[in-house]
N, C-alpha and C positions, 0 to 999 in steps of 0.2 A: 113529570118523571125525570129522575136524575140519570143522566147518561152513564153507561158503563165505561170506566176509564180504559184506554188502550194500553197504558203502562200500569201494571199492578205492583203492589208492594213485594210480592213474591219474586218479581223479575229482578229486583235490585238488592234485596235484603236476604240474610240467612242463606248464603250460597254454598254452604258446606256440601261436600260430596257424600250425601247420605246413601245414595244408591250403590249397589254392588258394581264394582268396576269389572268390565270384561277385558281380559288381557289380549292385546293384539301384537302379533309377531310379524317381522318383516317378511315380505313375499319373495320366495326363491324364484329367480327368473332364468336360471341356467341349471336345470336338473342334471345334465351330463357332467357339469363341473362339480356338482355336489358329490358325485360318486368317484371323483378323482382326487385323491389326497394331495396330489401335487399342485392342484389348482384350487384357489379359494372360491367357494360358492359365491354367486353374485345375487344380491338382493335388491329389490326395487324400493324406492322411497315412496311412502304413502301420502303423496300430495302435501309436502311440508308447508307450514305457514310461517310468516314473519310477524312478530309482534313489536309494536312501537309504543312506549309509555312516556307520556309527558307529565310535567309537574302538576298540571291542572286536571289530569285525567282521573277517572274513577279507579283508584288503585285497588280497592277491594275486589271489584268485578274482574279486573285484569289479573289480579293475583289468583283468583279462583280458577280461571281458565289455564293460567300458566302452571299451577300446581298439578292440575289434572293431566297436562301434557308431560310434566316431569315424571309423574307416576306411571304413565303409559306412553313413552316417547315414540313407539312405532305405530300408534293408532292413526287412522286416516285423518288428515288435516291437523295433526298435532303441531304445536309450536316447535320449530327447529332452531330459530334464531330470535334473540331478544335484543332490541335496541332500547336503552333506557336513558332518560335525561339525568345528567350528573347530579342535579340538586336533590333528586329523590332516590338515587341509587342505594345508598347505605341503609336507609330506613326500610325501603322496600325489600331488599335482599334479606335483611334480618328477619322480617316478618315471614318471608317465603321459607327460610331455613326452619323456622318453628313449626311449619306445617308439613314438612317433608316426612314421609313414612318409608319404611323399607320396601324395596321393589318386590313384586311377585317373583317367586323362585324361577319361573320360566324366563322372565326377563333378565334377572340378575345373572343367570347361567347361560344366556344365549351367546353363541360365539361372537356375534357382532358387538355386543356390549362388553364382553370380556376382552376382546381385541382392542376396543377403544380405551378401556381402562389401562391396558398395558402401554398403549401409545401415549396416553396422558402422563403416565409415570416416566416414560422415556424422555418426553419433552419437558418434564418438570413444570407442567402447566399449572396455573392457579385455578383451582376448582372450588365450588361452593356446594356442599352437600348437607345432609341432615345432621342432627346432633349425634356425635359418635357414642353418646351414652345410651341412646335408644335405637340408632340406625347403624347397622354394621357397615364398615367402610366398603366392603365388597358388594353391598346390595343397596347403596344409596343412589337416588336420582342425582344428577349432576348438572350444574351450570358451569360452563367453561369460560373463563374470562379472557377476552382479547385474543382469541384464537379462532381461526376459521375451520369449517368442516373439511376443507381440502387437506389440511394437515393431518386429519384423522382417517383418511382413506375415502374410497368411493362408496356410494350408497349410503343407507341409513347408519348413523353412528350410535344412536341410543342416548345421546346427550343433547343439551341445548346450549349453543354458543351465545355469549352475551357480550355486547359492545356498548360503551358509554359515549354519549354525545352531549353537546351543549346547545346547538341550534339545529333546526330542521335541515339546513343545507349541509351541516357537518354530518348529520345522520346519513344523508344520501351518500356522501363520500366514504364514510366508514363501511356502509353496507356493500359498496362496490368490491370489497375484498372477498365477500362471500361468493361462492360459485353455484350455490343451490338455485334451482328454479322454483320459486314459491307458487303455490296454488292460490294463495290469498295473502293480503296484508291487513292486519288488525291494528288500528290506530286508536289509542286512548288519549283523548285531548278534549277539553271542554270547548275549545275554539274550533268549530267546524270549518270556518273559513280557512284557518291554517291547515287543517287536515286535507282540504281540497287541494291546496297548493302542493302538499306532499304527493297526492295522487298523480300530479303531473310529472313529478320528478322520478318516481319509481317505475321500473319496467315490469309491471304486473297488471293483470286484467281485472282482478277482483279486490276491492277495498271495503273493509267493514269498519265503520267508525263507531267506537264505543259499544261494540258487540263482537261476537266471535262465532264462527261456524254456523251462520244463519242459512236456512234453506234458500237456495237461489232459483228454484223452479218458477216463481212468479215473474221473473225478469228474463229468464233464459231465452224464451222465444224471440223477444225483441233483439236481444244481444246476438243471437245466432243469425237473425235476419238483417243484421247490421243497421238497425233502426234506433233512433233516439226514442226513449220512452220514460215515463215516470208513473209510479203507482204506489199505493199504500196497501199493505196486506198484513193482517194479524199484528198490527202495532209497529210495523217497520216501513220506512220509506225506501223504495227501490228506484234506481234510475240507471240508465245506460246512456253514455254519451261518448263523443270523440274528443280526445285531448292529445295533443302532440302526435296527430296522425294515427292514433291507436284507440280502438274502442275499449271502453272500460265499464265496469259495474261498480256502483257505489251504494252501500246499504247502511242505514243507521236507524235507531229507535225513533219513533215519531216524537216522543217527549223530549228529545235532545234540543237544547237551545242554541241558536246560532250566536256567535260572538266574534268580534273583530280582534 
């Protein structure tokens, strides 16, 4: 009997977002402020994620998840910051631009996104959006180049900031400028050994290597009990370990090949 593969073709090919997208708006955390025109309402970030893309990573898969976050930037665990290696930046960004579609009207007209657009114009920031021939400038998802979220205000901004790096160490230094607390870091790199080194450098608890927004329930009990553990569940390798005196979770597809 031929064993059923744990990594199927559908997991890595034809990743278009064919399903209907559900629009997610930022959560108001200060209702009293919302009723006072003199005070700006305060919104909570929906567990923002950091994405790191290396030259050898699966650019198509990474692009799929990034575009989904661009189209719904307030969704839970959506990408808030992108770190991309200099050698693939131009080609990757060009491909992303081709896939950008107009934002849902609820998102394009949301006060947080409108405020961010005004701030970007004031700062004369470099931005990357969709093709102006098909995507209106006031309703385009945005990548913001070399600017941190702190310049755009507190809480969710509705855009993804993008920084370029040459080496993993430089990526760590660049990201120190960002003030967001990320719920997870998604690393796209064919060399898992290198990705593990990055896990030691970043102050985050959850790292997903060559995958994004994976269910963590299989490893959470061990993590919460502060115990080392390793398991394979539904085609993913899960482990929790201590590194630099901090417990972390690392997840990656079982089919991923280790390389030095």
